[in-house]
VEXKE-929489 format. One record per residue (C-alpha): x, y, z. Coordinates in steps of 0.001 Angstrom, whole numbers, padded with zeros to 6 digits, always signed. Example, Ala and Ser with C-alpha at 12.3 -4.5 7.8 and 13.67 -1.06 7.14 Angstrom:
BEGIN
+012300-004500+007800+013670-001060+007140
//
This chain:
BEGIN
+158931+012936+050169+160690+015815+048365+158441+019172+049222+161208+021818+048136+164212+022231+046439+167224+024581+047318+168820+025935+044341+172350+026753+043607+171318+030744+044488+169965+029745+047928+166418+030459+046736+164107+027584+048251+161195+026582+045659+158736+024021+045703+159338+020637+044134+158531+019966+040496+158657+016441+039418+158125+017581+035596+161526+019137+035579+163338+015785+036433+161411+014180+033660+162220+017156+031660+166227+016564+031933+165961+012841+031745+163952+013030+028617+166446+015465+026664+169255+012689+027607+166813+009927+025895+166550+011876+023066+169883+011795+022328+170614+008031+022065+169895+005663+019618+166745+003800+021422+165384+007380+021988+162583+007760+024633+161203+005435+027273+158006+007025+028708+157713+004095+031651+161223+004551+032964+160990+008246+032950+157896+008034+035491+159335+005297+037133+162736+007369+037846+160964+010614+038980+158644+008622+041098+161193+006924+043217+163465+009763+043511+160193+011854+044810+159480+009289+047096+162838+008352+048844+164017+011717+048831+164134+014310+051793+161659+016941+052398+164016+019487+051553+167065+018749+048783+169566+020602+046622+169589+020597+043119+173037+018861+042878+171932+015915+045414+168655+015412+042992+170648+015233+039787+173267+013110+041972+170210+010905+042561+168952+010805+038957+172436+009627+037977+172215+006717+040090+168645+005590+039322+169978+005515+035660+173087+003773+036291+170864+001080+037853+168590+000636+035313+168981-000803+031765+169457+002490+030143+173304+002937+030603+173428+005056+027370+171041+007594+028902+172987+007701+032160+176316+008664+029944+174557+011311+028055+172774+012830+031194+176539+012906+032874+177735+014572+030071+174963+017205+029832+175714+018124+033622+179342+018315+032881+178967+020749+029975+176446+022734+032224+178909+023070+034973+181653+023970+032403+179129+026644+030963+178579+028243+034189+182373+028859+034848+183079+029825+031243+181511+033334+031146+183212+034439+034263+186507+032857+033111+186440+034509+029635+185446+038115+031756+188452+037525+033772+190957+036365+030959+189915+039825+029221+190963+041438+032517+194061+039531+032494+194936+040462+029040+194000+044006+029231+191241+043768+026769+189674+046952+025467+185977+046056+025783+182603+047037+027340+183600+045023+030697+186893+046639+031007+185878+050183+029862+182760+050259+031958+183724+053409+034030+185774+055661+031476+187044+057749+035172+188785+054145+036234+191955+053044+034577+191076+048904+034545+194996+048234+033102+196437+049040+036291+197022+046113+038804+194669+047846+041212+192059+048836+038502+192515+045046+037419+191708+043991+040992+188771+046472+041145+187247+044676+037941+187646+041155+039550+185952+042151+042801+183138+043764+040624+182594+040920+038185+182750+038391+040839+180117+040557+043163+177557+041118+040465+176471+037290+040227+176194+037071+044090+174053+039820+044251+171851+038386+041723+171809+035323+043512+171447+036026+047140+170199+039683+047478+167339+040418+044453+163991+039397+044770+162805+036929+042631+160852+039647+040414+163497+042101+040554+166212+039264+039341+163830+038772+036502+163323+042401+035515+167294+042873+035078+167675+039527+033312+165116+040733+030700+166801+043962+030355+163862+046255+031977+165741+047238+034709+169489+047944+035557+170698+048395+039284+173412+051149+039295+176649+050346+041347+175294+046703+042231+178815+045444+042802+178827+047853+045725+175437+046305+046979+176888+043890+049480+179079+046771+051034+175819+048541+051991+177728+051681+051083+175760+055015+049776+176108+056834+046506+177394+060315+047195+177110+063135+049707+177603+067030+049807+180355+067440+052460+179647+070201+055282+183488+071226+054744+182714+073719+057535+182583+071115+060105+185764+069231+058647+187777+072933+058579+186619+073986+061894+186676+070587+063932+189152+068507+062047+188490+064973+061836+189550+061431+062278+190788+059199+059020+192323+055570+059545+194683+055881+062184+195420+059720+062723+193598+062868+063550+193331+066074+061636+193481+069318+063474+191152+072158+062458+192898+074715+059816+194229+077801+060371+195459+078920+057184+194320+078603+053626+196735+076158+052799+195549+073925+055301+192030+074116+054373+192826+073380+050747+194533+070092+051845+191886+068961+054308+189334+069534+051430+191134+067223+049435+191391+064454+052176+187842+064773+053049+186763+064078+049486+189054+061301+049294+188302+059782+052532+184890+059585+052079+185413+058279+048420+186412+055174+050062+183631+054888+052147+181068+055419+049050+180270+054139+045345+179474+057334+043943+180867+061100+043699+181763+063396+046697+180907+067050+046406+181569+070374+048695+178100+072464+048197+179720+075735+049104+183390+075901+048418+183465+079817+048711+181929+080132+051687+183653+077390+053280+186811+078385+052334+186816+082429+052959+187507+082328+056817+190663+081069+055944+191691+083848+053557+191196+086229+056119+193220+084038+058935+196234+084095+056085+195777+087667+055811+196367+088136+059628+198965+085777+059779+200956+087864+056906+200237+090996+059190+201884+089270+061735+204786+088562+059625+204939+092085+058817+204905+093150+062494+208347+091412+062593+209836+093129+059162+208462+096686+060270+208790+096273+064087+205423+097630+064670+202263+096352+066102+199403+095712+063445+196516+094154+065570+194368+097273+064932+194454+095961+061241+193862+092164+061680+190039+092661+061480+190130+095580+058986+187064+095726+056390+188513+094882+052896+186725+095630+049715+188491+093139+047872+191667+091116+047691+193400+092326+044594+197329+092823+044199+198381+096071+043619+202080+097552+043471+203133+099042+046592+204827+102113+044938+203468+105250+046663+201381+103864+049273+202262+104969+052785+201630+103715+056628+198587+101397+057357+197653+101580+053182+201217+099838+052483+200871+097574+055265+197421+096267+054109+198425+095997+050784+201573+094039+051188+199874+091731+053285+197144+091356+050813+199540+090754+047869+201125+088113+050039+197615+086655+050827+196471+086588+047218+199455+084742+046437+198859+081991+048817+195343+081838+048161+196516+081229+044357+198946+078741+045114+196322+076877+047596+193575+076713+044781+196356+075479+042286+197335+072633+044873+193788+071787+045329+193242+071138+041713+196519+069507+041247+195415+066899+044459+192014+066219+043224+193609+065108+039536+196230+062983+041214+195399+061577+044338+194061+058342+043895+191243+056642+045951+189411+053194+046010+192338+051259+045948+194611+053390+043821+193106+052812+040861+190949+056007+039933+191069+060010+041187+188251+060849+043390+184908+061738+041525+184711+065443+042876+182608+068314+042278+182595+071744+044143+179707+074302+043994+180396+078002+044423+179452+081518+043286+177325+083293+045841+179884+084208+048571+179683+088380+048160+182581+088604+050938+185881+089908+049917+187360+086605+051089+185092+084480+049305+185575+086388+046110+189140+085760+046416+188798+081976+046755+186712+082055+043557+188629+084447+041535+192031+082635+042299+190273+078896+041561+188895+080152+038415+192389+081865+037227+194285+078372+038526+191700+076457+036395+192185+078690+033311+195813+078280+033436+195602+074228+033735+197655+071691+035201+201237+070318+034573+201837+071756+031352+198430+073522+030788+196564+070579+030527+192576+071215+031252+191785+069488+034582+189455+066427+034729+188182+067080+038280+186437+068482+040459+183863+069059+038152+183130+073003+038989+179813+074264+039267+178781+077658+039228+176021+078727+041202+174013+081276+039262+171794+083979+041215+170078+087160+040476+170914+089898+043037+174080+088000+043512+176353+087458+040028+173959+087199+037364+173128+091055+036176+175732+093741+035452+174947+095325+038804+175583+092344+040883+178188+092206+043168+180077+088984+041964+179187+089763+038260+182893+090256+037508+183461+086577+039105+180638+085504+036504+182038+086948+033475+185458+085245+034439+183921+082170+034944+182274+082087+031469+185639+083008+030049+186991+079950+032089+184387+077576+030645+184985+078744+027169+188813+077419+027439+188447+074454+030334+184559+073022+029894+184282+074070+033521+182495+075640+035286+179334+074393+034657+176306+076466+035414+173645+075738+038223+170605+077868+038100+169324+078838+041616+166645+081141+039680+165052+078277+038275+161624+077754+039857+162325+074424+041297+165519+075397+042788+164321+078151+045224+163810+077977+048726+161773+080465+050757+164362+080635+053468+167076+082217+051182+167889+085372+052601+170722+087848+050555+171594+089133+054185+171723+085693+055693+175543+085005+056443+174309+081109+056233+172307+081459+053056+174203+078628+051125+172444+075923+053427+169186+076932+051417+170865+077015+047822+170859+073767+046005+173927+072249+045173+174578+069251+042644+177310+066603+041848+178976+067313+038809+177575+064437+036549+173866+065754+037497+172705+064006+040587+170113+066603+042505+169521+066214+046241+167493+069199+047798+163743+068620+048741+163297+066346+052302+160509+064783+053667+162327+063956+056588+164275+066966+057530+165731+070275+056283+165367+071361+052577+169182+071518+051865+171740+069562+049856+174308+069522+052720+175050+066511+054332+172949+064588+052080+173287+062521+048943+171499+059870+047233+171450+056164+048560+170996+054315+045397+169598+054388+042147+168151+052027+039207+167332+052627+035601+163968+051489+033625+164753+050675+029847+161512+052435+028782+162767+051740+024924+162170+047968+025613+158956+048468+026935+157898+050815+023801+159379+048142+021305+157291+045398+022910+154162+047557+021957+155093+048039+018591+153000+045297+017080+149564+047041+018345+148422+049223+014888+146162+051448+017043+148196+054255+018467+146038+055010+021462+146302+051111+022438+149723+051031+021528+150469+054049+023948+147978+052456+026699+149700+049345+026417+153091+050978+027114+151794+052903+030265+150823+049636+031754+154224+047988+031162+155725+051199+032420+153680+050754+035811+154727+047612+036470+158618+048367+036002+157907+051468+038190+156284+049227+040970+159537+046594+040616+162179+049687+040752+160424+051166+043844+160378+047441+045761+163893+046992+044620+165029+050692+045623+163157+049789+048999+164594+046556+049411+168288+047812+048880+167280+050541+051616+166340+047699+054012+169818+046002+053386+171736+049387+053658+170099+050289+056721+171729+047340+058443+175183+048855+058312+176995+049962+061551+178138+053734+061734+181534+052452+062208+181827+051220+058753+181749+054489+057284+183915+056368+060017+184455+059831+058077+180888+059687+056649+178930+059027+059778+181372+060914+062133+181758+064376+060191+179724+064205+056692+176255+062826+056904+173195+064936+058577+172555+063199+061529+175791+060891+061571+177373+062510+064415+174851+061147+066925+175148+057481+066152+177670+055388+068449+180088+053018+066289+177841+050021+066781+174662+051783+066063+173044+050983+062639+172349+053748+060166+168886+053236+059792+167931+056306+061719+169702+059040+059524+170192+057517+055911+166432+058396+054967+167757+061755+054745+168920+060591+051400+167161+059870+048065+166291+057024+046032+166431+057484+042261+164352+056060+039796+166349+056663+036226+165017+056099+032859+167441+056277+029558+166478+056340+025698+163344+058707+025771+164144+059610+022220+164235+056019+020986+161052+055124+022822+158977+058008+021368+160203+056542+017974+158799+053223+018655+155469+054673+019718+154690+057315+017434+157239+057574+014870+159335+060368+015601+161597+061795+018830+160371+065021+020795+163259+067023+018823+161285+066843+015647+157736+066218+016780+155470+068156+018852+153415+064715+019285+156462+063425+020582+157014+065832+022890+153767+065880+024423+153879+062315+024869+157439+062353+026353+156342+064952+028895+153319+062593+029629+155582+059817+030383+158082+061472+032394+155045+063518+034177+153342+059950+034803+156965+058629+036119+156944+061862+038537+153190+061223+039816+153777+057697+040740+157075+058451+042591+155201+060709+044544+153105+057824+045763+155727+055508+046162+157067+058384+048784+153833+058131+050602+153967+054293+050376+157394+053359+051764+158112+056535+053331+161447+057427+051619+162923+060145+049504+162212+058866+045737+162992+061059+042964+163039+060673+038888+166305+060709+037879+167652+061731+034122+170177+058725+034324+173564+059849+033442+174233+056616+031486+177696+055469+030483+178029+052116+030385+174429+051679+030217+173777+053353+027006+174988+050503+025130+174372+047765+027155+170437+048349+026943+170710+048604+023307+173038+045431+022760+170477+043184+024123+167400+044634+022520+168607+044579+019299+169690+040762+019883+166112+040372+020640+164514+042320+018307+166719+043297+015609+167680+046490+013980+164807+048939+014268+165293+052312+012557+165693+055148+014948+165252+052679+017692+168107+049774+017689+170031+051112+015155+172938+052781+016998+175271+051370+019476+173515+053638+022115+170419+054641+023782+170044+058442+023987+170867+059889+027410+167704+060341+029703+165561+062967+028121+168242+064504+025609+167447+065407+022055+169837+062618+020181+172919+063663+019603+172821+063353+016016+169983+065199+015217+170776+068640+014075+168993+071634+015367+169651+075088+016809+170777+075581+020532+167722+077360+021569+165549+074350+019687+167363+072027+021635+166852+073754+025114+163109+074621+024580+162378+070509+024141+164812+069781+027043+163951+072318+029454+160407+070862+030665+162006+067962+031856+164369+069517+034350+161436+070424+036682+160034+066686+036472+163352+064945+036939+164009+066190+040095+166758+063681+041177+169036+065158+038595+169041+066602+034902+171473+068359+032671+171554+070565+029599+174224+070735+026800+174936+072077+023559+177753+071452+021344+179655+074513+019921+181721+074032+016771+185654+075172+016810+187624+077170+019239+185343+078992+022090+188512+080207+024297+188248+083756+022831+184488+083918+022852+182886+083574+026373+179756+085775+025207+178383+082516+023513+178730+080849+027257+176662+083751+028721+174169+083264+025907+173675+079624+026977+173431+080637+030500+170768+083430+029789+169066+080711+027444+168727+078408+030602+167566+081226+032556+164475+082158+030659+163679+078563+029996+163302+077798+033759+166284+075027+033183+168400+073791+036253+171555+072990+035164+173712+072727+032128+176899+073686+030186+178811+073744+026854+180545+071220+024992+183378+072205+022440+186397+071208+020815+189654+070685+022686+192458+068623+021794+195120+067212+023759+198550+065466+023136+198990+062330+024965+202465+062766+025327+203196+066215+026422+200016+067463+027567+199873+070481+024832+195982+071424+024067+194623+073232+021174+191130+073673+019578+192313+073065+015940+189667+070556+014545+192293+069539+012251+195084+068958+014738+197112+065510+013522+200599+066275+015071+201448+068291+018216+203120+071323+017193+205229+071531+020506+206654+067979+020644+205580+066141+016874+203654+063479+018483+200928+062393+016556+199191+060601+019653+196242+063200+019487+193066+062627+021581+189893+064753+021955+189193+066150+025292+185532+065587+025684+182651+065046+028343+181364+061434+028555+178036+061962+030819+178638+065147+033358+182556+064819+033776+185653+064963+031450+188047+061667+030548+191325+062391+029893+191349+059719+027261+188716+058928+024736+190790+055110+024857+188914+054430+028197+185494+054936+026751+183144+052260+025684+181950+051521+022266+178325+052403+022672+179780+056076+024116+182317+056004+021568+179524+055676+018980+177732+058431+020648+180569+060805+020467+181384+060010+016608+177560+060896+015892+177551+064103+018001+176515+067469+016102+177066+071141+016752+174198+073290+017648+176014+076586+017652+178377+076694+014292+179521+080256+015320+179005+081642+018968+177129+084597+017390+174854+082754+016020+173054+081909+019183+169667+083743+019263+170321+086132+022611+167752+086265+025402+167063+089556+026979+167722+089682+030924+164440+090304+032517
//
């Protein structure tokens, strides 16, 4: 007698005779003779009694066919067989349609899920084939029933689900000093330690590229200035040795000479050691500049992940006050300002300036001049973004200004916004750590389901009950994924576990990574706070104090529950202000289909990213900042703040400084500025003219806008999905003129 059924996805469920009867009844109702209740029970009872203890779905359906064919109702058998065939075709049709869209290079939300990926190339197509094939496997075999239902019903989104079976981790902050000083093995070749700035630059690229192939998220360097600085001195010494041959003298006494700054100057009028030092310095600065140019160029041209996309890379810098570190930053910024190729804005790496009082923020600070340069570069090239080390939640008690290793106690971030700093299982640092995986809750849908409640307090109370349930599901799902990830062997990640991940160097090739990956974080994200609040109280947090109070209460509750999950599961859970790209439109599309068009909620093609004030809501930069600032402290897994500037910011770096001042006063963690930048897609010419229709250089009318999609730039909006394009078209400016931003005093 049948006791259990093995479903197509491998799950074992209890046998339910009613399902057999329901399927036969459907077939009977499509015939002229109609339903035969006696035959229904007879066939169902016979199959149940004669079957094995456990049978597969297809086996049971085969048995139903045989019983119907033996009965007097051959007409029902024909309808039942036809229905089975239709279901089989339908199951395959969705995958077929998706594959045909990829084959025919269709521009849709499947092929444009990730704007940093060119899905039109052969390698990109292969990646999409693999991705779309893998996701159903994950649904069927790797998710719990509860999680599967949450995903199916549009409550939960599992990011990078296609990489789930690989057991890969999301991202990591590279301890580049280990790579540069010790070398590393990648593939079939070993890399020797660096001895000059050019080699250091190349090894930094290779480290980022190789690790990208082992992970499904971004790669970052937490202290680019500190890591590169020693190789400026080595290069300077190499130049002195070269000059020894030229001058026929011994300059060993100059090798470790203290240098105030590495600046190019004319040699005229200089004599003796002063002339030699300046000569070597000029040549060193030229080489550092070329090395930084090469680094930026490589990060925009070296492809990874099967050759279809450049490395999703970020670098953090700003707090090394040594002459060598300053040289690296200066030449990096100047190279960024100049642009790549024909002067185009570099898309990667995402550059992040670490702002710190006493180091680079006030006019008397050692690196203030470089901070001014960074703002000038941002005004033209979007980067660097600004990470506020002075924010209350970004500080570390162990940081000391005179500590040469102080960067170990500085938070670093991924350009998109991912933040890893606090740690229950090791040192409080960003270095050698990253996010393991993250999932996002559709809080808008939860709110929509409560809208029928007329009493506001009941409505909000019901929402929190629903949120609580989804938080439990998300935490359990991330724990399940962690338990799957930890079974990976160290040898599956040859660079990550040998040279990058904290504690990974202690593992043997066949050891699992279980003992070290808990240093990473698990993120529970949210999207559409603005639409959620409109559904609950009629207005979003940018236009209502009541909504703002509720918004902070919602995200504060998530933060509180996540603390409980940390204790229960013994992981570094965190709240993430999700950087939604494909998800921004995906959630909305399903909710609109289920609930219709709801003004202020589902009436646009996207949900507002995380806790942002809606992009279409016209307000001042200060108001937007005051509304969004309190969420940064709550979203410890990552957050970001943007303001939009109307027009050309190139000649107005002061507006960038004003935004950083605002972040400082409002205790914000991370942010930047968006502004207009046009790009000719044929020759690379750029300007900020909002009315540019034709390229003044080559005459082409193939003009596109250079814009951020989440935390990173995309070279062409042709690769943006429908939801994000709709959002781009809705964006309004917060600073119509840079001088209109209300100034904040620097205290």
